[in-house]
N, CA, C and O of each residue as an XYZ file, in Angstrom:
348
protein
N     113.342    107.956     85.846
C     112.667    109.107     86.712
C     112.746    109.481     88.308
O     111.976    110.107     89.036
N     113.991    108.839     88.541
C     115.204    109.818     90.002
C     115.553    110.869     89.189
O     115.334    112.060     89.411
N     116.324    110.189     87.860
C     117.482    111.110     86.814
C     117.026    111.998     86.453
O     117.604    113.065     86.655
N     115.792    111.970     85.760
C     115.384    112.932     84.501
C     113.965    113.452     85.096
O     113.718    114.655     85.183
N     113.040    112.424     85.505
C     111.912    113.774     85.560
C     111.758    114.463     87.323
O     111.618    115.686     87.316
N     111.770    113.937     88.472
C     112.323    114.461     89.823
C     112.504    115.608     90.046
O     111.745    116.377     90.635
N     114.012    115.919     89.377
C     114.684    116.596     89.476
C     114.168    118.277     88.111
O     114.283    119.487     88.308
N     113.809    117.760     87.275
C     113.383    118.726     85.986
C     112.129    119.861     86.749
O     110.962    119.587     87.027
N     112.871    121.186     86.948
C     111.804    122.464     87.361
C     110.178    122.025     87.357
O     109.616    122.009     88.452
N     109.705    121.806     86.617
C     108.214    121.418     86.629
C     107.619    120.482     87.821
O     106.485    120.566     88.292
N     108.767    119.462     88.247
C     108.278    118.598     88.929
C     109.048    118.250     90.441
O     108.712    117.490     91.349
N     110.271    119.189     90.275
C     111.251    119.076     91.906
C     110.202    119.601     93.098
O     109.891    118.961     94.102
N     109.832    120.670     92.799
C     109.223    121.917     93.920
C     107.734    120.981     94.181
O     107.409    120.309     95.160
N     107.246    121.156     93.317
C     105.950    119.759     94.074
C     106.086    119.061     94.852
O     105.386    119.098     95.863
N     107.363    117.864     94.603
C     107.915    116.974     95.218
C     108.140    117.707     96.803
O     107.774    117.046     97.775
N     108.550    118.631     96.949
C     108.627    119.107     98.198
C     107.974    118.800     99.026
O     108.577    118.440    100.037
N     106.447    118.766     99.074
C     105.332    118.572     99.466
C     104.940    117.270     99.831
O     104.160    117.159    100.777
N     105.251    116.497     99.382
C     105.103    115.101     99.682
C     106.632    114.506    100.803
O     107.666    114.988    101.265
N     105.779    112.997    100.796
C     107.172    112.105    101.755
C     106.700    111.325    100.860
O     105.510    111.221    100.562
N     107.993    110.493    100.190
C     108.711    109.279     99.241
C     108.407    107.967    100.632
O     108.765    108.001    101.810
N     107.573    106.845     99.827
C     107.581    105.746    100.654
C     107.690    104.929     99.177
O     107.223    105.204     98.072
N     108.560    103.743     99.681
C     109.132    102.899     98.311
C     108.510    101.644     98.962
O     108.523    101.606    100.193
N     108.089    100.843     98.435
C     107.456     98.975     98.114
C     108.339     98.695     97.311
O     108.359     99.264     96.220
N     109.353     97.684     97.676
C     110.299     96.746     96.188
C     109.477     95.522     96.624
O     109.447     94.964     97.720
N     108.944     95.301     95.702
C     107.989     93.794     95.652
C     109.165     92.825     94.633
O     108.759     92.251     93.622
N     110.334     92.769     94.980
C     110.834     91.636     94.405
C     112.046     91.414     94.935
O     113.119     91.474     94.334
N     111.772     91.018     96.669
C     112.666     90.874     97.824
C     112.412     89.633     98.213
O     112.442     88.812     97.297
N     112.152     89.192     99.358
C     112.155     88.032    100.531
C     110.509     88.823    100.991
O     110.548     90.052    101.042
N     109.487     88.322    101.227
C     107.944     88.672    101.396
C     107.585     88.467    100.506
O     106.453     88.053    100.757
N     107.770     88.427     99.058
C     107.338     88.990     97.992
C     106.261     89.044     97.909
O     105.855     90.179     97.659
N     105.137     87.908     98.058
C     103.635     87.109     98.079
C     102.943     88.728     98.702
O     102.196     89.590     98.238
N     103.844     88.469    100.260
C     103.025     89.098    101.232
C     102.867     91.106    100.675
O     101.815     91.739    100.576
N     104.091     91.548    100.457
C     104.533     92.804     99.493
C     103.219     92.666     98.336
O     102.024     92.880     98.538
N     103.617     92.414     97.602
C     101.955     92.095     96.449
C     101.374     92.678     96.744
O     101.109     93.838     96.429
N     100.690     91.424     98.067
C      99.005     91.839     98.467
C      98.933     93.376     98.737
O      98.149     94.259     98.390
N     100.369     93.332     99.698
C     100.273     95.295    100.218
C     100.023     95.928     99.422
O      99.251     96.861     99.642
N     100.573     95.715     98.083
C     100.721     96.739     97.031
C     100.031     96.931     96.279
O     100.023     97.969     95.617
N      99.136     95.868     96.132
C      97.662     95.827     95.782
C      96.322     96.485     96.551
O      95.350     97.039     96.037
N      96.573     96.266     97.753
C      95.712     96.566     98.978
C      95.923     98.060     98.967
O      94.969     98.804     99.192
N      96.954     98.467     98.751
C      97.750    100.122     98.979
C      97.071    100.788     97.983
O      96.203    101.618     98.253
N      97.397    100.492     96.814
C      97.870    100.919     95.238
C      96.387    100.303     93.988
O      96.040    100.855     92.943
N      95.997     99.435     94.421
C      94.925     99.015     93.599
C      95.537     98.280     92.194
O      94.760     97.891     91.322
N      97.013     98.128     92.065
C      97.650     97.141     91.321
C      98.281     96.769     91.578
O      98.395     96.554     92.784
N      99.656     96.189     90.303
C     101.156     95.585     90.744
C     102.041     95.934     89.434
O     103.049     95.451     88.919
N     101.039     97.173     89.106
C     102.522     97.755     87.982
C     103.120     98.706     89.027
O     102.746     99.301     90.038
N     104.981     98.458     87.795
C     105.663     98.816     89.016
C     106.631     99.674     87.640
O     107.174     99.063     86.719
N     106.648    101.134     87.815
C     106.859    101.845     89.143
C     105.150    102.239     89.207
O     104.394    102.104     88.245
N     104.901    102.555     90.041
C     103.563    103.299     90.784
C     103.629    104.155     91.775
O     104.514    104.103     92.629
N     102.451    105.255     91.749
C     102.954    106.484     92.593
C     101.385    106.618     93.083
O     100.402    106.401     92.374
N     101.386    107.034     94.491
C      99.845    107.185     94.386
C     100.221    108.087     96.215
O     101.170    107.981     96.992
N      98.943    108.904     96.255
C      98.850    109.726     97.050
C      97.879    109.475     98.277
O      96.782    110.024     98.175
N      98.090    108.803     99.310
C      97.513    108.542    100.077
C      96.775    108.827    100.684
O      95.932    108.072    100.200
N      96.104    109.479    101.662
C      95.532    110.128    102.503
C      96.086    109.446    104.306
O      95.409    108.557    104.822
N      97.067    109.895    104.880
C      97.513    109.375    105.892
C      96.657    109.028    107.654
O      96.998    108.627    108.767
N      95.347    109.518    106.911
C      94.525    109.680    108.545
C      93.788    108.405    108.231
O      93.910    107.370    108.886
N      93.060    108.553    107.240
C      92.276    107.291    106.686
C      92.535    106.192    105.459
O      91.687    105.457    104.954
N      93.935    106.289    105.129
C      94.761    105.587    104.008
C      94.224    105.173    102.854
O      94.527    104.215    102.142
N      93.212    106.172    102.717
C      92.540    106.534    100.590
C      93.463    106.760    100.098
O      94.359    107.561    100.365
N      93.296    105.893     99.136
C      93.796    106.126     97.518
C      93.096    107.070     97.214
O      91.866    107.064     97.174
N      94.459    108.775     96.752
C      93.020    110.381     96.325
C      93.875    109.664     95.323
O      93.240    108.609     95.344
N      94.734    109.466     94.554
C      95.281    109.336     92.730
C      96.253    108.791     92.844
O      96.977    108.821     93.840
N      96.496    108.011     91.523
C      97.545    107.164     91.606
C      98.283    107.514     89.959
O      97.847    108.451     89.290
N      99.097    106.884     89.600
C     100.226    107.252     88.559
C     100.356    105.866     88.268
O     100.897    105.233     89.175
N      99.969    105.113     87.121
C     100.951    103.418     86.981
C     101.878    103.595     85.923
O     101.518    104.068     84.845
N     103.134    103.222     86.170
C     103.970    102.851     85.109
C     105.003    104.338     85.060
O     104.705    105.443     85.513
N     106.295    103.930     84.348
C     106.734    104.670     84.195
C     106.557    106.382     82.925
O     106.161    106.625     81.785
N     106.981    106.914     83.770
C     106.922    108.982     82.808
C     107.753    109.190     82.748
O     108.503    109.365     83.708
N     108.215    109.326     80.895
C     109.580    109.945     81.165
C     109.267    111.502     80.772
O     110.250    112.243     80.789
N     107.988    112.091     80.414
C     107.567    113.485     80.193
C     107.358    114.243     81.770
O     106.517    113.956     82.622
N     108.218    115.090     81.811
C     108.116    115.682     83.417
C     106.716    116.582     83.000
O     105.785    116.146     83.677
N     106.202    117.860     81.974
C     105.556    117.465     82.398
C     104.198    117.364     82.579
O     103.479    117.999     83.350
N     103.830    116.228     81.539
C     103.036    115.022     82.401
C     103.075    114.845     84.109
O     102.390    115.139     85.088
N     104.231    114.227     83.803
C     104.315    114.216     85.555
C     104.051    115.299     86.436
O     103.980    115.098     87.648
N     103.949    116.058     86.106
C     103.767    117.411     86.657
C     102.028    117.791     87.127
O     101.431    118.018     88.180
N     101.705    117.704     85.753
C     100.409    117.789     85.801
C      99.824    116.482     86.420
O      98.926    116.747     87.219
N     100.071    115.148     86.283
C      99.572    114.422     87.379
C      99.856    114.744     89.256
O      99.210    114.462     90.265
N     100.923    115.333     89.041
C     100.901    115.838     90.789
C      99.837    116.982     91.009
O      99.145    117.160     92.011
N      99.864    117.623     89.988
C      99.072    118.743     90.082
C      97.593    118.330     90.124
O      96.888    119.051     90.831
N      96.901    117.151     89.406
C      95.664    116.043     89.700
C      95.732    115.869     90.784
O      94.781    116.343     91.407
N      96.458    115.377     91.356
C      96.945    114.514     93.110
C      96.543    115.941     94.003
O      95.577    115.946     94.766
N      97.247    116.906     93.839
C      97.286    117.604     94.756
C      95.518    118.515     95.124
O      94.943    118.876     96.150
N      95.109    118.581     93.171
C      93.503    118.490     93.685
C      92.611    117.757     94.156
O      91.531    118.078     94.651
N      93.371    116.080     93.898
C      92.449    115.354     94.987
C      92.590    115.441     96.335
O      91.829    114.901     97.138
N      93.784    116.273     96.681
C      94.431    116.031     98.241
C      93.344    117.365     98.784
O      92.690    117.078     99.787
N      93.154    118.540     98.297
C      92.801    119.590     98.859
C      91.357    119.392     99.030
O      90.768    119.712    100.062
N      90.481    118.570     97.442
C      89.070    117.855     97.643
C      88.764    117.203     98.977
O      87.822    117.587     99.669
N      89.571    116.212     99.330
C      89.112    115.806    100.590
C      88.684    115.545    101.586
O      89.188    114.643    102.256
């Protein structure tokens, strides 16, 4: 996704309004990190993308698994943006 979907014109402009944070659940403290991922995103799926309200910690939108269609991911970003505006 980093090479094909994120730089696509349909997606790239939308990502400028976000802050990227990555959770790597395959290293040290794996159980703790997975528990935090489950609490934060309600899933163990990787990759997972979530829009989280920084004030409340509420999960506003979630996308699980890889997405190889830039237009589909852009549509999810639009849904996440609508959830953000509706909060």
